[in-house]
N, C-alpha and C positions, 0 to 999 in steps of 0.2 A: 543556494537556490534562488534567492533574489537577484543574483547576478545574471542567471539565465532568463529570467521573467523580465525585467525591465527592457532589454534590448528586443525582446519578442514583440512587447507590447507598444513600443515606440510609434511604429507606423499606424496603429490604430489612435494612440494619443494625438498625434499629429493630423491625422484624418478629423477627429472629433474637434478639435481645434478650430480648423479651416471650416468646417461645417457649422460650428458655433458661431463663427465669424461672420459667415455669410448669413445666418439666419439673424444675427444681431443687425447686419446691415439692413436687411429687407423689412424688419418689422418694427425696430426700435428707434433707428436713425431717422432724422426728417429727410423727405425727399430734396434733392437737389435740382434747383431750376438751372437749364442750361443758360449759358450767356447768349445774348442777342447777338445775332450775325449783323455786319454793316449791311444796310440796304443797298447801298452801291460802293464800288472801289473808288477809293482817294485818287485823284487825277494830280500827279506830281509833275512837274516840268522835267524833261530830261535831261541828265548833265551835260554840259557843253562838251562836244566830240563824242557823245554816246552813239554807239551805233556805226561811227566812221571809220573804225578800225584804229584809231589813234588814241593816245591819253587825252585826258580832259587837261585844262589849264593846272598848272602847278605853281609853287611858290617862285620859280625861277622864271616862269613864263611871264611876262608884260605884254598885254595887247595894246597897240596905240591906234 
C-alpha cells in the first residue's frame, strides 16, 4: 500500500519543499544588496591593428 502512496505524494512533497524554500528566502535570509555598477566605462587603448582587418603584432613580427 505504501508503494502506491509515496509516488502519488511526491509532487506535493516537492511543491511544499519549493514553497518552503521560497518563504525562507523571503522571511529569514537577510536581503542582498546589489553590487554597485561602475559610473563610467573604462577606456582601454585599442590593440595594435584592431579594426584594420589584420592581426596585431605577434612574437614573430618585429617593427623597426
